[in-house]
N, C-alpha and C positions, 0 to 999 in steps of 0.2 A: 504494500500500500504506500502511495507516494506521500500523503499527508502524515504529519507527525501525530501519533496516537498515544494516549496514556493507557497503560496496562494495569488492570486491577486483578489480583489473584486471590482466589479462595483455596487455601491449601493448609491442611487437608480438608476435604469434604467430611463433615462430622456426622456421627450417628448413622453410619453405613458400614457394611462389612467390606474390608479391604481399603486400599489407598487410591485416592483420586484427587484431582484438582480441577478448578474451573478458572479459565482465563477470559476476561472481559476487556475488550478494546473500546476506548472512548475517544471521541474527537474533541476538539478544543471547546465545544459547547456542551460537553459531557453527554453527548448522544451516543448510544451504544451502536458500534459498527459491527461487532462480532462477539459472540459468546460461545464458548465450547467447553465440553466436559472431556477432560483428558484422563486416561487410565495410565498411571505412571509406574505401576509395578509389573513385573513379568513372572509368569509361572510357566515352566516348560514341560508340563506333564505329558504332552503328546510325544515328546522326545524321550523323557525318562523311562517310559514303559516299553519302548522299542527294545526287542531282544528278550523281554521277560516272558515266561510261560503264561499262556492265556488265563489259566485258572487263578493266577495271582492278581489279575487286573481289577476285579471288583473290590478287593481290599486296598490296592495301591492307589487307585484314582480318587478315592474319597478323601485322601490326604490333601486334596485341593482346598478343602474348607472344613472348619469346625462347626459351622452353623447348619449347613445343608449336606453333610456327608452321606446321609441315607439316599438322597436323590442320585448322587453319582454311583454309589454302591449298587443301587437297583438298576440304573440305566446300563451300567457295564454288565451286570448279571444277565439282564435281558438279552444283550448282544451275545454274551457267551453261551446262553441257552441255545441260540441258533448254531453257534459253532459246534456244539456237541449234539445237535439235533434234538434238543430237549425243550423246545419252546412251548409244547403243550404240557404245562405243569400239572402235577397231581392237585386235587382240591386242597389238601393240607398245605402244600408248598405255596400255591397262589394266595390262599387266604392269610398265611403267615406273612408273606411279603406285603400284601395289602394292609394288614394291621400295622406293620412296621412303617409303611408309607403314610398312613393316616396319622400315626403318632408323630411322624416328622412334620407333617403339615400343621398339626395342632400346636406343637412346641415352637415351630419357626414363626408362624403367624402371630402367636401370642408374644413372643420375644419382640418382634418388630413393632407391633401395635402399642404395647404397654411400655417398652423400654426405649425405643428409638423415636416413635412418632408422637406419643401422648404429650410430651412437653410442649410441642408446637400447638396441639389442639387445646390443651388445658390452660396454657398461659398466654397464647397468642404468638404470632410469628415475630413480633417486635419486642417481646418481653426481654427483660434483663437476662443475659446468658448465664449469670450466676445462679438463677433459679430455673432457667429453661433447660432442664436436664433431668435425668432419672432420679437424682438425689432430691431435687426440688419436688418432684412428684411424690416421692416417698414421704417427705416432710409434710406436704399440704394435703395429699390424698393417700394416706397410709393404707386404707382398705383396697384401693385400686392397685397399689404397688404389690401388696400381698397377693391379690388375685392374679396379677401377671406372673409373679414368681411361681405360684402354685400350679397355674395352668401349664407353664413351660415344664415344670418338674414332672407333671403327670405325663406329658408327651414323651419326655425323656425316659420315664419308667416303661412306657410301652415299647420304646425302641430297645431298651435293655432286655426286656423279656423276649423280644423277637430276634434281636441281632447279637445278644450276648454282652454288649457294652452300650452305654449311653452315647458315646462318641466313637466313631471308627470301629463299628462292630463287624462281625464276620458271618452273619446269619444266612445271607444269600450266596449260593454257590452255583456253578454252571449246571443247569438242569433242575434246580430246586433249592432246598434249604437244608441246613445241617441240624435243625432242632425243631421240635413242635412246642406247643404251649402247655405247660403242666397245669394241673388243676390248681396248685398253690399259686402259680403266677397269675392265672385267670382270676382267682378269688381276690388276690391282692389288688388287682386293677379294678375289679367290679365294685369294691367297697367305696371308691371315690367317684364312680362314673356319674351318678346323679348330680353331684355337686358341680362336676365339670360341665354338664349340660346346662345347668342354671347359669354358670359363669359365662359360657359361650353365648347364651341368649343375651345376657346383660352387656357383653362386649359388643355384640351386634347392634344393640339398641344405642349404645354410645356413638358408634360410628354412623349409624343411620340418622339419628337425631342431629348430630353435628352437621352432616352433609345437607340435610333438608333445611335446617335452620339458617345455614350460611350459603344456600345454593346460589343466590344472586352474586355473591363474591367469589365462590369457588368455581362456578360454571366456566368463566373465562380464564381461570388461573392456570397457566401452563397447558391449556387445552387446545385441541385441534382435531379435525377429522382425520381418521386413519383407517387402514386395514387392520384386521385382528386375526390371530391364528391360535389354534389349540388342537389337542387330540380329542376325538369324539367317539363315543361308543357307537356300535352299529345302528342302534335305534335312536340316535341323536342325543342321548343323555350325556351329561358331563361325566367323564371318567378320568380320574387323576392317575390311574396306573397303566391303562392300556387303551388302545383305540387307533383309528386312522386320523390323518391330519385333515383339518378343515380350515380354510381361510375365507374370510368375508370382507367386503368393502365397507366403507363408512355408512352405507345405507342398508347393510345386511344382506346384500346379494352375494351368493357364493362364488368365490374365485376358483376354488377346487374343493373337493369333498371326499372324505373316506379314502384318502391316499394311503396306499401301502407304505408303511414306515421304511421298508427296504428300498423304496424308490424315491426317497425325499430329494435326492440330488437332481432329479428331473424337474423339480418344482422350486427349489431354493438354491441360491448361490451366495457366496460371501465376497464382499468388496473390501479392499485394503485402502486405507488413507494414511498419509505419512505422518500425521500428528497424534496417532493413538495406537497402542499395542492391541486394542480391541478392534475386531473386524465389524463390518456393516452388512448383514445379510439382507437380501431382498428376493422378491418373487420373480422368477425367470421370465414369465410370460408378460410381466408389466415393465420390468427394467428398473435400474437403480434409482431413477429420479422419483418415481411414484410407487415403486413396488415394496417399499419398507412397510413394516407392520408392527403391531404391539402384541406381546404375549403376557401371561400372568393372570391374576384373578379377574381383572377387568375384561380381558380378552376371553377367558373361559366362560364367564357369565354371558357375554355377548354372543359367543359362538354356539353355545349349547341350546338344544330345544327344551330341555327340562333337567332338573336335578332329581335323582331317585330316592332322596330322603325327604320326608314330609315337611319338616320345619324349614329346612334350607330351600325347598322348592317354593314354599309360601313367601319366604324372604326374597327369593329371586324375582317372583312376580311383582312384589312391591318395588324392587329396584328397577325393573324394566318399565314400570308404569310411569316413572319420572320422565322418560323419554318416549312415551307412547309406544313402547315395545320396539323401538328402533335401537340400534346399537348406541350405547352410552359412551361418548367420547370425552367425558370430563375426567381429566387426569386425577384429580383429588378423589374421585369416586373409587379409585383403587382400594382405599381403606375400607369402605363399605363392602365392596365385593370380597375383600380379603376376610372380613369377619363372617360373611355368608359361608365361605369355604371352611372357616373354623368350626362353625356350627355343623356343617355337613360332615366334617371329619369326625367330630365326637359322636354324631349319630351313627356313622359307619363303625366306629370303634365299639360302640355299645352293641350293635348287631353282631359283629364278629366275635366279641368276647362270649357271646351266648351260642356260638356255632360249635357243635361237637367235632366238626372236621379238624379243628385246631389241635385236637388231641390225637390225630391220626399218626401212623408210623410210616406211611408210604410217602417218602420225602423227595426222591430224586428219580428223574427219567433221562434216558439217552436215546439217540437215534442216529440218523445219517450225519456224518462229519462234514462240516463246511469250512471254507477258508475266509469267507467274507460275511460280515453281519453288522446290522444296525440295531441299536436299542434306543427306543424313544419313550420318555415318561414325562408327566407333568410335575416339575419341581415346584415348590412353593412360589418361586419367582417367575415361573413360566416353563414353556416347552424346553426340554433338555434332550439333546441328540448326542449319542455316542456311536461312532463308526470305527470298525476295526477290520484289519486283515491279519490272518494268522497263517504261517507257512506250515509245511509238512512236518517240521520239527517242533510244532506246537508253540512257536515263538511269535510274538506280535511284531509285525513288520510295518504296519501303518496304523495311526490313530488320528482321528479328527473329532474334536469335541466342540459342539455349538451350544453354549449354555444360555440360560434364560436372559441374563443381562446382555449378552451379545446380541440376541434378537432385538432387545429394547434399546440398543445403542443409539440409533437414529432418533427414535421418539424421545429419549432422554435429552439428546442434544437440542432437539426442537423445543422441548419444554424449557430448557435453560435459556435458549435464545428468546422465547416468547416472554418469559418472566422478566428477563433483563430488559427487553424493549419496553414492557408495560410498566415496570416499577423503578428502573434505575436510570432511564434516559432523561437527561436534562435536569437532574436533581442532585442535591448533595448526598453522596452515598454514605450510609450508616451501616453498622453491623447488623441491625435489624433488617434492613433492605437486602443485604447480602444473604441473610438467612432465608429470605423468600426464595432465592435460587436453590438453596439446599433443600427447602421444603418440597420443591417440585421434583428434585432428584429422589428424595426419600419416598415419595409416593410409589415409586417403582420397586422399592425394597431391593436395590441393586446389591449383588455380591461381586464386587470388583475383583476379588482374588481369583474367582473361578473363570473370569471372562477373558483373560489375556492369552495371546498367541505370540509366537515369534513372527516377525515380518521379514521374509527373506532369510539371509544368513546373518546371525548375530555373532560378532567376533568374540572369541574367548581368549583371554590373556591370563596366564598363570605366572606369578613372580615368586621366587624363592629368596628369602632374606636370612642372614645369620642373626645371632642373638644381639649383635650391635647395630642392626639395621642396615647392613651393607647388602646390596643386591648381588646375589650369587648367580642367578640364572633367570632367564625370561623366555617363555615360549608363547607363541600366538597361533591360533587356528581359525 
């Protein structure tokens, strides 16, 4: 740019998982010329796992994240199911995985809503940052703080019972699972289930009431019309564990529907830009300019025809009524839709805990060996894609991960640009106004750690020093 611009940096972006920054360029009149979200950390898991035996992958890849490891664990396991020809799981194996997955949704959504987002909603976007945090919430709203902690704790207990550990468990293996749910584990979880349902309802009410009461302010806040994508069950129901890909446009028209997960590359492609380690996916048939889309709770509610649990379905109908059953493109409505999914998850957990199949002993299946496989699942933050190639020696030779936050890269950047234009242009910039930009990013619940790739060849330099700091050797690759 030829004119001299002033740069404003938000670094780090706070109350998100991972490390990122926002750069805002202002002209001499303080008008915003450019605003971007940059992902500044690099995770090389697609390289780390090359050469590893395929059965290790479901355990290895979940080290990407401590917040959503179950999502990576299950996406990789679903891919490895196909490698061993065991994608048609036994009832016990599928229901154990689903229980693990709903536990993950329940704890992750609770963590985001109560710990990361509630300070903005309870105190206001412009509130003093000294109180606009989880400690401030605990001091002023102790009952809410306890509720958030206990809801997350329950979700973690579900994960422990199904995966062996609360974080980085080993429950899913190629072709099935390595344990069932004991009667003792079931009864331990059932004793708190009714309280969790009550708390999920109340969390939903908080999110719904806040959105409805502030709709005039929230409707334009970081919002824009967009495409949406999620996986959908064969009958059109929202399914967080399995289904075909559906994409719709801003009016609800289907772009593609019930796409076989193994064929996702025929419909989606990733673009690279030189200012972010995170890629920019788009729909092939539309192209990069208009083919971007949103994923996550908002997209899942918009894409599905119904939810198969009664309370969540009633909540979905209320949600869709706000936009007369057309897709909801309000970015801040992510919070309301996220709490609908929290209620859906606990309804599903309650159903599964009372299913005797979870005590079954038929845990693993195998069939025809394959060398290429794709596993797709809905993570709390949106559609998660794992693609692998495995050679005849059982070693991984290729891996590509498209995580939820990567799908949402372009929408998040557009939200940042819109909020910057609407709230920062031509005014004196304060911390509260800068927090408006962060509020828009938090709506997507990004996991920045999961979302980064290498762009081309990244140089590696290793230097060897002696105990006095003298350089002994240096190698570059």
